[in-house]
C-alpha positions in Angstrom: -0.1 0.3 -0.2 3.1 2.4 0.7 4.5 1.6 -2.4 1.6 2.4 -4.5 1.7 5.8 -2.2 4.9 6.7 -3.6 4.2 5.9 -7.1 1.4 8.0 -7.2 2.9 10.8 -5.2 6.2 10.5 -7.9 3.9 10.8 -11.0 1.8 13.7 -9.7 5.2 15.4 -8.6 6.5 15.1 -12.1 3.6 15.8 -13.6 4.2 19.4 -11.8 7.3 20.0 -13.0 6.6 19.1 -16.5 3.5 22.0 -16.4 5.5 24.3 -15.1 8.2 23.8 -17.7 5.6 24.4 -20.2 4.7 27.3 -18.5 8.1 28.7 -18.8 8.5 28.1 -22.1 4.8 29.7 -23.0 6.3 32.7 -21.0 9.7 33.4 -23.0 9.8 36.8 -24.1 9.7 37.0 -28.4 11.0 40.7 -29.1 8.6 42.4 -32.0 9.9 42.7 -35.7 10.0 46.6 -35.0 12.8 46.0 -32.5 14.6 43.0 -34.3 15.0 44.9 -36.8 16.8 48.2 -34.9 19.4 45.6 -33.5 20.1 44.1 -36.5 20.7 47.4 -38.4 24.7 48.1 -39.1 25.7 50.7 -36.4 26.9 53.8 -37.7 30.1 55.5 -38.5 30.0 58.4 -36.4 30.9 56.3 -33.1 33.2 55.4 -34.8 34.8 58.9 -36.3 34.0 60.2 -32.7 36.1 57.4 -30.9 39.3 58.3 -33.2 38.8 61.7 -32.5 39.0 61.0 -28.8 42.3 58.8 -29.0 43.5 61.8 -31.1 43.1 64.5 -28.3 44.0 62.1 -25.9 47.2 61.5 -27.7 48.1 64.9 -28.5 47.4 66.7 -24.9 49.9 63.8 -23.8 52.4 65.2 -26.5 52.1 68.9 -24.8 52.1 67.6 -21.3 55.3 66.0 -21.9 56.5 68.4 -24.0 56.2 71.0 -21.0 57.4 68.9 -18.6 60.7 68.2 -20.2 61.1 72.3 -21.1 60.3 73.3 -17.7 62.5 70.4 -16.3 65.4 71.5 -18.2 65.5 75.1 -17.5 65.3 74.3 -13.8 68.4 72.4 -13.6 71.2 73.6 -11.3 74.0 74.0 -13.7 77.1 72.3 -13.0 79.8 73.8 -10.7 82.8 74.6 -12.6 85.4 72.4 -10.8 88.8 74.8 -9.5 91.6 74.5 -11.3 94.6 72.7 -9.3 97.1 75.0 -7.8 100.2 74.0 -8.8 103.0 75.0 -6.2 106.3 76.2 -7.0 108.8 74.6 -4.9 111.6 77.1 -4.4 115.2 75.9 -5.0 118.1 76.6 -3.0 120.0 77.9 -6.1 119.9 81.8 -5.8 118.4 83.4 -8.8 121.1 85.9 -10.3 121.1 89.7 -9.9 120.2 91.9 -12.7 123.2 94.1 -13.1 122.1 97.9 -13.4 122.4 99.4 -16.5 123.6 102.7 -16.3 121.5 105.1 -18.5 123.3 106.8 -21.3 123.0 110.6 -21.6 121.9 112.0 -24.7 124.1 114.9 -25.8 122.8 117.8 -25.6 122.4 120.4 -28.5 124.3 123.8 -27.8 123.1 126.4 -30.1 124.9 127.6 -32.6 126.7 130.8 -31.9 125.9 133.8 -34.3 128.4 135.0 -36.1 129.6 138.3 -34.4 128.9 141.1 -36.9 130.9 144.3 -37.1 128.5 146.9 -35.7 130.8 149.7 -36.6 130.7 151.0 -40.3 134.1 151.5 -42.0 133.6 154.7 -43.7 131.9 156.7 -41.0 133.3 154.8 -37.9 129.7 154.9 -36.6 128.5 151.8 -34.4 125.2 150.9 -35.1 124.3 149.0 -32.1 123.7 152.4 -30.5 120.9 153.1 -32.6 117.3 151.5 -31.0 114.9 151.4 -33.9 110.8 150.3 -34.2 109.9 148.4 -37.7 106.7 148.9 -38.7 104.6 147.0 -41.2 103.1 149.9 -44.0 102.2 147.7 -47.1 100.0 145.2 -45.8 102.0 142.0 -46.5 102.0 139.5 -43.6 106.2 139.2 -42.7 107.2 142.4 -44.0 108.3 143.8 -40.4 110.2 140.8 -39.4 112.2 140.3 -42.8 113.1 143.7 -42.3 114.1 143.6 -38.5 116.6 140.2 -39.2 117.8 142.1 -42.1 118.7 145.4 -40.4 120.0 142.8 -37.0 122.3 141.2 -39.5 123.9 144.6 -39.9 124.0 145.6 -35.9 121.2 147.5 -35.1 119.3 147.1 -32.2 116.0 146.3 -33.5 113.3 146.8 -29.8 109.9 146.8 -31.9 107.9 145.5 -34.4 104.4 146.4 -35.2 101.9 147.4 -38.1 102.1 151.0 -39.1 98.5 153.2 -38.8 97.5 152.4 -42.1 98.9 150.1 -45.4 99.1 152.5 -47.9 103.1 153.1 -48.0 104.2 152.3 -51.7 108.1 153.2 -50.1 110.2 152.8 -47.1 110.2 155.8 -44.7 112.6 156.7 -41.9 112.0 158.9 -38.7 115.1 159.7 -36.4 115.0 161.7 -33.6 117.3 165.1 -33.6 119.8 163.9 -31.6 120.8 160.8 -33.6 120.7 162.6 -36.8 124.3 161.5 -37.4 122.8 157.7 -38.2 120.2 159.3 -40.9 122.7 158.6 -44.0 124.2 155.8 -43.3 120.3 154.2 -41.8 119.3 154.9 -45.6 122.3 153.4 -47.5 121.8 150.1 -45.7 118.4 150.3 -46.4 118.5 151.2 -49.9 120.1 148.4 -50.7 117.2 146.2 -50.2 114.2 148.4 -50.4 113.1 151.9 -51.8 113.5 154.8 -49.6 111.0 157.5 -49.4 110.7 160.4 -47.3 113.7 160.5 -44.4 113.1 163.2 -41.5 114.9 163.7 -38.0 111.6 164.9 -36.1 111.0 162.3 -34.3 109.6 162.9 -31.1 111.7 162.5 -28.1 109.5 160.7 -26.2 109.2 157.7 -28.4 111.1 154.5 -26.6 113.1 154.0 -30.0 115.5 156.2 -31.7 114.4 155.6 -35.0 110.8 154.3 -36.8 111.1 152.8 -40.2 107.9 151.7 -42.0 108.4 149.8 -44.7 106.8 150.4 -47.6 105.3 147.9 -50.6 108.3 148.1 -52.7 
């Protein structure tokens, strides 16, 4: 009796299981045809392009970050400190260094001025000493250097030239002579000496006594 009850229970349990499996098969979800068509559609290329652009941006950004870090990292590197060169110590030798010979500077020869030849200031014909007459030479021609040239000529004869200057004007054609009355004895000798190089014009013995020179010679253009 117990055996039959077990078989009956077993058969009822297997039937229940079969009924449950059939219900589960019936309850399987079947997607509509429109949804299946959407799933089976080929995916658009837009997604692929979008992924490529994102990857490129990531690569470029990584390169920029790498370059910036390299640049600033290289600039901040500490400069290498130069190693000081080793100093060479000079070991003094026991041999004494030879003393330098003192050289005495050679004296340069001093140039001695050439003495001027002595001039015989005394006129042989008249016996008058030209050095006793002081003369002022004036340039009456307007040509530069005329007064100095006349002064050198008179000094070469032995006259005492004490002053050189310009006349009041440069309209003198011939050379004029003015002498003090106390030195009138020199007038003819002075005139003859000047006549060798100059065209002598008027001569007079009326020079004012307060003049510094005994005679005033104004050199003309001729």
